[in-house]
N, C-alpha and C positions, 0 to 999 in steps of 0.2 A: 504494500500500500504506499503510495507516495504521500508526501506531506500535503495537508489541505491548502486550499487557496488562502493566502494571508488576509484577504478581505471578507472571508466567510464569517458571518456574525456568530455562528455557533462555535466554531473553533477559536474565535478570538477570546472567548470567555475562559479564564484559567481552569475552572473545574471541568468544563467540557473537553478541553484539549487532552485531558487525561485519558479519554477513551481510546486514544491512539496507543496506549500501553496495554489495552485489553488483549489477553491471550486466548480469548474465546473458550475458557474452561467450562463455563456454564454454571459456576457456583452461584452467581447472582440469580439466574433463572430457576435453578433447582431450589433455592431457599425462599423464593418469592411466594407468599401465600395466595396471591391473586394471578399468578403467572398464566394459569389456564384460561383466565377470562380476557387476557390481553391479546390484541392483534398480533403483537410480537413480544415475546418475553424479553427481559433486558438484554440478554446476549444477542438475540437476533436483531433487536432494535439498534444496538451499537454496530453490528455488521452492516445494517441497512444505511446508517449514517456515514460510516466509513466508506461505503460504496458510492456515496454521493447522493443518496435519496433523502435528504433532509425534509423535503416537502411531504414525502410519504410518512416519515416519522412524526411530523407535526400533525398530520391528519389522523393519525392512529389514536386508538383509545388508550394506549399503553401508559403514557404519563399520568392520565387521569385516574387510572386504577392504582397507581402507587400510593400506598398508605403510609409511607415514611416510617416503616417498622425497623429499618436499618439492618435487617438480617443480611441483605445483599452486601452491604459495606462491611459488616463484621466478618463475612466469609470470603471476601474478595482477596486473592493472594497478591494482587497488584495495588491494593488500597485505593481503588477508584471510587470516588464519591457518587455512587449510582443514584441515591435518593436526591442528592443536590442537582445532579444532571437532569433528573426527571422534573424537578421543580423549575429548572431553567427552560426546559422544553415546554412546560405549561405556560410560562411567561411569554415565550416566543410565539406559541400558538395563539394565545389571546391577542397579542400585539398585531400578528399577521392576520387575524380573523379566520384562521384555518383550523380551529379546533373541531372535533367531531360534532356535526350538527345534531345528531340524534342523542347525544350524550348529555346528561344533566349536570355532571360534575363541573364543567366550566362555569355554569351559573352559580353553583355553590361556592366555587373558588372566588369568583368576583364578589359575592356577598360577604365572604369571610374577610378578604383582603380590605374591602371598604370599611367593615366594622373595626378591624384592628387598626387601620389607618386613622380612623376618626377618634377612637377611644383608647388606643394603646393596648387594648386586649379585646377578647371576644365576649359578646353576650349572646348566648344561644338563641334567645327569643328574637333578637334583632336580626341575626343572620338568617334564621328560618323565615322571618317575615319578608325580608328581601328576596330570598330564594322562592318563596311561595307566590310572589307576584307573577313569576314566570311559570310556576308549576302548581296551580291551585289544587290539582288532584292530589298531589303529595301532602299538601296542608291538610286536606280533609281526611286522608288516610292516617295522618299522625295526630289527629285531634284527641283521641282517647289517651294516647301516651302523654301528650302535653297536659291534659287535665290531671292525670295521675301525678306528673312531676310538680305541677302547681299545687296540688293538695299536700304534697310532702315538702313544700317549700324549696323545691330544687329547680324552679324555673324563675329567672329574674326578668322583670319587665323593664327596670331601669338599667341603663348602661353600667357595665363593669368598667370603670375607668382606671387606668394606671394613675399614679400620683401626678405624673406630668406627661400626658400623651404626646407632647411636642418632642420628647426624647425619642419615642419610637419613630415619629415622623422624621426626625433628624437621622436616625440610624438607617431608615429606609432610603432616605435621599442619598446618604453616603454610599449605600450598596448600589443604588442605581447609577451613581457616577462611575463606579468601577465597571459597570456593564457597558460594553462597547456600543450596543444598539438600543439602549434603553432611553 
C-alpha cells in the first residue's frame, strides 16, 4: 500500500493515519460486540479505507454501530485507536452529509453533541426530546420506560450543567482546531 495522498482529510488526522500500521489481524473485528451488525467490521473497514474507498466507509453503518467499548483498542497489537477513528468517521460523515440515510444513530449523535455543547454534559431527557422530533415513533415506544424512570427519580427535566460549560466548549474548540477539515 502506498502512502495516502497528503491532502486526504482522513489521513491528515493523526489518529486516522495510524490505520496504515494495521496488520489486518482481525483482533478488532473479533472483539467487537456489534461487528455482525456492521456493513464492514473494523478490519474490513480499514482495508476499504486503505484501498481508497473513503466514501464507501463514510456511507457505511459501521461507525454508527461502534459503542466505544474499547475492546478493539485493548486487543489491538498495533495500539491503533479504533474507537477514536470511528468517532472521526462519524464526524466526517455528518460534515459531508453522507451518513446512512436509513440509520437513526446520526440523529441521536447530533442531539447528544448539541446537548453536551450547550451544557457541558448530557441530560437524557433533552437528548431524547431532540432525537424524538425526528423519530416520534421511538418516543412513543419509550414512553413507558420514561415514566418508570421518572417515578424512580431517574429522569431529569432540567439540564445537567457542568460548573462552567464554557470549559467544555473551549476544549471542543481546541480539538476542532487540530482537525484539518473541521
